[in-house]
VOSEMI-902060 format. One record per residue (C-alpha): x negated, y negated, z negated; residue in three letters. Coordinates in pm, 1 decimal. Example, Ala and Ser with C-alpha at 12.3 -4.5 7.8 and 13.67 -1.06 7.14 Angstrom:
BEGIN
        c1        c2        c3  residu
   -1230.0     450.0    -780.0     ALA
   -1367.0     106.0    -714.0     SER
END
This chain:
BEGIN
        c1        c2        c3  residu
       0.0       0.0       0.0     MET
    -144.6    -335.5     106.3     GLY
    -131.5    -655.9     -95.0     LEU
     162.2    -787.2     105.4     ALA
     356.1    -463.4      51.7     ASP
     277.8    -456.9    -319.6     LEU
     381.5    -819.9    -350.8     GLY
     712.7    -749.3    -178.1     PHE
     779.3    -444.5    -396.8     ALA
     722.6    -651.8    -711.4     LEU
     914.0    -957.9    -589.7     ALA
    1215.2    -788.6    -428.2     LYS
    1422.1    -731.1    -747.3     PRO
    1367.3   -1093.5    -851.0     PHE
    1438.1   -1237.1    -506.1     LEU
    1753.5   -1031.7    -458.2     HIS
    1901.6   -1171.7    -778.9     LYS
    1873.1   -1520.2    -629.6     MET
    2095.8   -1689.3    -374.6     ASP
    1978.3   -1563.8     -34.4     ALA
    1877.9   -1906.5      98.9     GLU
    1694.2   -1997.8    -222.5     GLN
    1505.5   -1668.2    -206.8     ALA
    1411.1   -1737.2     152.2     HIS
    1283.6   -2082.7      62.0     GLY
    1072.8   -1936.1    -218.5     LEU
     927.7   -1680.1      23.0     THR
     826.9   -1954.1     268.1     ILE
     669.6   -2157.2     -14.3     SER
     473.5   -1852.3    -132.0     SER
     342.7   -1785.9     217.1     LEU
     241.5   -2151.3     256.5     LYS
      50.0   -2120.4     -68.9     ALA
    -143.2   -1825.8      69.6     GLY
      29.0   -1556.0    -134.9     LEU
     110.7   -1219.2      16.9     GLY
    -218.3   -1137.5     185.3     GLY
    -227.0   -1007.9     540.1     GLY
    -392.3    -755.5     762.9     ARG
    -391.3    -935.9    1097.3     GLY
    -212.8    -816.5    1409.1     ALA
    -192.1    -438.9    1434.2     ILE
    -387.3    -338.5    1743.7     ARG
    -336.2     -25.4    1947.5     SER
    -444.3      64.0    2299.6     ALA
    -126.3     267.7    2343.0     LYS
     100.0     -15.2    2229.4     LEU
     -75.7    -319.7    2374.8     GLU
     166.7    -489.5    2611.6     THR
      89.6    -738.1    2888.3     LYS
     388.9    -949.4    2973.8     LEU
     457.7   -1308.4    3083.1     PHE
      83.3   -1352.6    3135.9     GLY
      28.8   -1280.9    2764.8     LEU
    -130.1    -983.4    2589.2     THR
      67.6    -858.1    2289.2     PHE
    -143.9    -650.5    2047.0     ALA
     170.3    -453.1    1964.9     ASN
     536.5    -484.3    2068.9     PRO
     681.4    -574.9    1727.5     VAL
     769.3    -942.6    1690.5     GLY
     927.7   -1162.1    1426.0     LEU
    1265.4   -1294.7    1535.9     ALA
    1343.8   -1666.1    1491.8     PRO
    1532.4   -1779.3    1185.1     GLY
    1268.5   -1672.4     935.0     PHE
    1028.4   -1956.7    1014.0     ASP
    1260.1   -2225.5    1143.1     LYS
    1008.8   -2509.8    1116.7     ASN
     674.9   -2349.6    1209.3     ALA
     557.0   -2362.7     850.0     GLU
     406.3   -2012.0     833.6     VAL
     349.4   -1865.8    1184.0     PRO
      -9.7   -1766.4    1104.9     ASP
      84.5   -1610.8     771.9     ALA
     342.2   -1397.5     953.5     MET
     103.3   -1302.5    1232.6     LEU
    -121.8   -1189.3     950.1     GLY
     142.1    -941.2     835.8     GLN
      76.3    -734.7    1149.2     GLY
     322.1    -872.9    1404.1     PHE
     226.4    -869.7    1770.3     GLY
     401.7   -1205.5    1809.5     PHE
     607.5   -1456.4    1613.0     VAL
     896.0   -1672.8    1733.0     GLU
     977.0   -1986.8    1535.6     ILE
    1291.8   -2199.5    1538.7     GLY
    1559.1   -2269.3    1640.5     THR
    1439.7   -2630.9    1685.5     VAL
    1664.7   -2915.4    1799.8     THR
    1555.9   -3258.4    1929.4     PRO
    1668.8   -3440.2    1615.8     ARG
    1653.2   -3304.4    1258.7     PRO
    1979.1   -3165.6    1129.6     GLN
    2089.9   -3026.8     795.7     SER
    2307.4   -2747.3     932.6     GLY
    2634.2   -2621.6     790.2     ASN
    2752.7   -2649.0     431.3     ALA
    2610.9   -2409.5     172.6     LYS
    2640.2   -2125.0      90.5     PRO
    2565.7   -2014.1     445.5     ARG
    2341.1   -1708.1     414.9     LEU
    2464.1   -1378.9     268.8     PHE
    2305.1   -1039.4     204.9     ARG
    2522.8    -736.2     276.7     LEU
    2321.0    -486.6      76.9     VAL
    2539.6    -179.7     126.2     GLU
    2528.4    -238.6     501.9     ASP
    2160.7    -338.8     517.7     GLN
    2281.2    -650.7     697.7     ALA
    2292.7   -1029.9     679.0     VAL
    2558.9   -1284.6     772.5     ILE
    2447.8   -1640.3     842.4     ASN
    2619.2   -1958.6     945.9     ARG
    2312.7   -2179.3     908.7     MET
    2391.9   -2407.3    1201.6     GLY
    2043.8   -2478.0    1340.2     PHE
    1916.8   -2648.0    1023.1     ASN
    1565.4   -2766.6    1106.3     ASN
    1317.4   -3053.6    1075.0     ASP
    1346.7   -3160.0    1439.9     GLY
    1105.6   -3152.8    1731.4     GLN
     849.2   -3404.7    1613.0     GLN
     783.2   -3244.0    1274.3     ALA
     760.9   -2895.7    1424.7     VAL
     540.2   -3018.7    1707.4     LEU
     290.0   -3165.6    1461.4     ARG
     259.6   -2830.8    1282.9     ARG
     211.3   -2639.4    1606.5     LEU
     -47.5   -2885.9    1731.7     GLU
    -239.5   -2841.3    1405.3     ALA
    -266.8   -2463.5    1462.5     ARG
    -326.3   -2481.0    1838.6     ARG
    -673.0   -2316.7    1828.2     ASN
    -590.8   -2035.1    1586.6     ARG
    -480.5   -1782.9    1846.6     GLY
    -191.3   -1541.9    1827.6     GLY
     130.5   -1547.1    2028.8     ILE
     378.8   -1799.5    1888.0     VAL
     699.9   -1858.9    2080.5     GLY
     931.4   -2154.5    2022.1     VAL
    1308.1   -2110.0    2019.4     ASN
    1489.9   -2431.5    2116.4     VAL
    1850.2   -2541.9    2080.4     GLY
    2084.3   -2837.6    2105.6     ALA
    2198.3   -3069.8    1828.9     ASN
    2551.9   -3005.5    1708.6     LYS
    2664.2   -3359.8    1793.9     ASP
    2478.0   -3378.2    2124.3     SER
    2654.6   -3554.3    2410.7     SER
    2429.8   -3381.2    2666.6     ASP
    2321.5   -3031.8    2568.1     ARG
    2129.1   -2969.7    2888.3     ILE
    1919.6   -3278.5    2811.1     ALA
    1850.4   -3137.1    2463.5     ASP
    1710.2   -2815.7    2612.2     TYR
    1504.4   -3008.5    2865.4     VAL
    1369.3   -3211.9    2574.8     SER
    1270.0   -2886.7    2401.7     GLY
    1077.2   -2768.1    2706.7     ILE
     898.4   -3102.0    2738.7     GLU
     814.6   -3122.6    2367.7     ALA
     666.6   -2775.4    2323.1     PHE
     531.8   -2663.0    2658.4     GLN
     172.7   -2750.1    2565.6     ASN
     173.8   -2566.6    2229.8     VAL
     412.1   -2271.5    2276.8     ALA
     305.4   -1929.5    2403.3     SER
     657.0   -1910.1    2546.8     TYR
     988.7   -2093.5    2512.3     ILE
    1322.0   -1929.0    2429.1     THR
    1643.6   -2099.3    2533.3     ILE
    1899.0   -2023.5    2262.7     ASN
    2250.2   -2072.2    2398.5     ILE
    2400.5   -1782.4    2206.2     SER
    2419.9   -1881.1    1839.3     SER
    2778.7   -1845.2    1713.5     PRO
    2727.6   -2119.5    1455.1     ASN
    2723.5   -2425.6    1684.3     THR
    3075.2   -2485.3    1819.1     PRO
    3102.7   -2439.2    2194.8     GLY
    2739.2   -2343.0    2245.5     LEU
    2813.0   -1996.4    2382.0     ARG
    3010.1   -2144.9    2671.3     THR
    2671.6   -2231.1    2822.9     MET
    2637.2   -1860.6    2906.8     GLN
    2906.6   -1904.7    3173.4     GLY
    2790.0   -1880.6    3534.3     ARG
    2821.0   -2244.1    3639.5     GLU
    2687.0   -2396.5    3318.2     GLU
    2399.5   -2150.3    3310.0     LEU
    2307.1   -2227.6    3670.7     LEU
    2290.9   -2599.1    3589.8     LYS
    2092.4   -2542.5    3271.4     LEU
    1828.6   -2314.3    3422.0     LEU
    1790.6   -2534.5    3729.9     ALA
    1724.8   -2837.1    3506.2     ALA
    1476.9   -2645.0    3291.4     LEU
    1288.1   -2496.0    3583.5     ASN
    1251.1   -2843.2    3730.6     ALA
    1072.8   -2956.5    3413.4     LYS
     870.6   -2663.6    3284.6     ARG
     506.3   -2639.1    3372.2     LYS
     384.0   -2364.9    3600.2     THR
     284.7   -2067.0    3392.9     GLY
     497.2   -2147.6    3086.6     LEU
     706.4   -1835.2    3017.4     PRO
    1074.1   -1915.3    2961.6     MET
    1312.3   -1663.5    2807.1     LEU
    1689.3   -1671.8    2763.1     LEU
    1858.1   -1541.5    2447.3     LYS
    2209.0   -1408.2    2494.8     ILE
    2497.5   -1298.8    2272.3     ALA
    2592.7    -934.7    2213.3     PRO
    2962.1   -1020.7    2238.0     ASP
    2973.2   -1088.8    2613.2     LEU
    3227.9    -885.4    2808.4     ALA
    3079.0    -683.3    3093.6     GLU
    3184.4    -927.2    3372.4     PRO
    3030.4   -1217.1    3176.5     ASP
    2713.2   -1018.2    3116.6     LEU
    2697.2    -950.2    3489.9     GLN
    2724.1   -1324.6    3554.6     ASP
    2425.6   -1386.2    3326.7     VAL
    2229.1   -1112.6    3503.6     ALA
    2310.8   -1259.1    3843.9     ASP
    2215.8   -1612.7    3741.9     VAL
    1889.1   -1497.5    3586.5     CYS
    1798.9   -1333.1    3916.1     ALA
    1873.8   -1655.6    4107.3     ILE
    1742.7   -1921.5    3867.0     GLU
    1431.7   -1743.0    3751.7     ALA
    1365.7   -1675.4    3386.0     VAL
    1067.3   -1471.1    3278.7     ASP
    1262.9   -1256.9    3036.7     GLY
    1586.9   -1213.6    2844.3     VAL
    1631.3   -1149.6    2471.2     ILE
    1918.8    -914.4    2391.1     VAL
    2066.6   -1014.6    2154.5     SER
    2166.6   -1280.9    1905.9     ASN
    2397.5   -1214.8    1609.6     THR
    2753.6   -1089.8    1653.7     THR
    3091.9   -1222.8    1545.2     LEU
    3227.4    -868.3    1530.9     SER
    3252.5    -684.2    1199.2     ARG
    3200.2    -308.4    1257.6     PRO
    3305.7    -107.4     950.4     ASN
    3134.8    -320.8     686.4     LEU
    3148.3    -226.2     317.8     ARG
    2970.0    -510.3     139.9     SER
    3109.1    -785.1     -79.4     LEU
    3042.2   -1060.4     175.0     HIS
    3174.7    -871.7     477.8     ALA
    3445.6   -1128.8     548.4     THR
    3218.9   -1433.6     546.8     GLU
    3218.6   -1636.9     866.9     MET
    2903.1   -1646.6    1077.9     GLY
    2675.0   -1424.3    1280.1     GLY
    2611.9   -1068.8    1163.7     LEU
    2264.1    -917.3    1195.2     SER
    2098.7    -602.4    1066.6     GLY
    2186.5    -235.3    1098.6     GLN
    2556.8    -278.0    1193.0     PRO
    2448.6    -476.0    1502.5     LEU
    2229.2    -195.4    1634.8     PHE
    2479.9      -2.6    1847.6     ASN
    2639.1    -305.8    2012.7     LEU
    2311.2    -484.6    2085.7     SER
    2149.0    -168.1    2222.4     THR
    2445.3     -93.6    2447.7     GLN
    2424.9    -447.2    2586.2     GLN
    2049.7    -410.9    2631.1     LEU
    2088.7     -88.8    2830.4     ALA
    2365.7    -241.0    3041.1     LEU
    2164.0    -553.9    3117.5     PHE
    1862.0    -340.5    3211.4     TYR
    2082.8    -148.7    3454.9     LYS
    2237.6    -466.8    3595.9     MET
    1894.4    -612.1    3668.9     THR
    1743.4    -280.0    3783.1     ALA
    1469.8    -326.0    3525.1     GLY
    1325.8    -622.2    3715.6     LYS
    1357.9    -874.4    3431.1     ILE
    1155.6    -795.9    3115.4     PRO
    1374.3    -762.2    2807.1     LEU
    1316.7    -808.7    2435.7     ILE
    1539.3    -591.0    2220.1     GLY
    1673.8    -739.6    1897.2     VAL
    1946.4    -631.8    1659.9     GLY
    1940.9    -361.3    1396.2     GLY
    1582.4    -244.7    1437.9     VAL
    1504.7     -91.2    1099.0     SER
    1270.7     203.3    1164.5     ASP
    1080.7     378.6    1440.9     VAL
    1392.4     558.1    1569.7     GLU
    1583.2     234.5    1627.3     THR
    1272.5      70.4    1778.0     ALA
    1224.9     367.6    2011.8     TRP
    1593.0     352.1    2113.1     ALA
    1550.6     -13.2    2214.6     LYS
    1249.3      73.9    2427.9     ILE
    1425.5     365.9    2592.7     ARG
    1721.6     135.0    2661.9     ALA
    1494.3    -103.9    2849.9     GLY
    1308.5    -326.9    2602.5     ALA
     943.6    -408.3    2666.1     SER
     915.6    -574.7    2323.9     LEU
    1127.4    -574.7    2008.7     ILE
    1193.4    -823.3    1729.6     GLN
    1290.3    -773.9    1366.3     ILE
    1403.9    -996.4    1081.3     TYR
    1698.2    -870.4     873.8     SER
    1530.2    -536.4     799.1     ALA
    1237.1    -724.0     643.7     LEU
    1476.0    -851.0     375.3     VAL
    1527.5    -494.8     257.1     TYR
    1205.5    -315.9     353.4     GLN
     929.7    -574.7     351.4     GLY
     621.8    -608.3     574.3     PRO
     528.0    -238.2     563.0     SER
     802.6    -192.5     822.5     LEU
     575.0    -343.7    1090.4     ILE
     299.5     -85.9    1050.7     SER
     555.2     192.9    1002.4     ASP
     711.5     113.8    1340.4     ILE
     378.8      81.3    1519.2     CYS
     246.5     408.0    1376.8     ALA
     574.4     580.7    1453.7     GLY
     574.1     461.7    1814.4     LEU
     223.4     598.5    1860.1     GLU
     340.4     936.1    1727.0     ARG
     637.4     931.3    1966.3     LYS
     410.6     867.1    2264.3     LEU
     167.5    1141.7    2163.1     THR
     443.2    1395.5    2099.3     ALA
     596.8    1330.1    2440.7     GLN
     261.2    1314.1    2619.7     ASN
     321.9     954.7    2728.3     ILE
      -4.5     764.9    2767.5     LYS
     122.9     411.0    2711.9     HIS
     433.3     240.6    2573.8     LEU
     496.1      73.3    2909.5     GLY
     562.5     417.5    3058.8     ASP
     845.4     478.0    2810.1     ALA
    1053.9     169.0    2892.1     ILE
    1401.1     238.0    3024.8     GLY
    1611.4     550.3    3069.6     PRO
END
């Protein structure tokens, strides 16, 4: 057991007695103070993935929402992740929705949030990313629109312009359920306009990814697939949190907001496999939603994911999950006589 794992094991009972958002804030403060240790990115020849012109030491990434303001990207890379995505960041600072807005669903190994893109705004986040520019590691930036924006497309263009010199890649988040009306931007016509505007502004070589909702009906998912093929994106992240509530047992099951964690696994993986089929595997995919062990990570890869992201499972299992997944994926490849993870992607 490493220092980070031991620290989590000791802190978990204390943290889980606290309000979820307070516990998260304390975790960020501890990481900023240098507590928790770190092992550096887990490296493996079998798992190393080259995508978007980047080389990922391993395919396990940290999903956005943990480090909204780029306060601890290097501390999280140090936990073993192959990449870290920070955000969501909006042009102007915003406080988000009223508290309480983050809930643990312990019996379901899940989380419900209705945070509402609370963040420090582009300028504060940009300063932090500029300060770490020469430290290495893959750090993506997830960008969004302000809740009261009169021109959401302009907000996303602003995100591209602000971060394109410091981000390893940019994610366009139009799929959060906690900003009213945001998901309508996944419609064919709005998405065409958005991606055209972004592609006109992004620098050559800057990878741009699109993050979509798991709740899209099949015709709407097909529209997204078609638009992504026309107005080029470098990859698609499947998926954000869900508004559905599949057989939950926990106290907070009826809270409003986006559900993440184990109950999201089936829906998000089905959507991932469907999107992979719709695009004939030509657009690289990142699988997110319910990854909690090597079996769920492997299922995402077999469904079409080149990379995966985790967050909610860390709340319950801690940083040892990263090395557990990486080691487990290596065992899967060896057992099935597959030389490299890239050869296992897709059905």
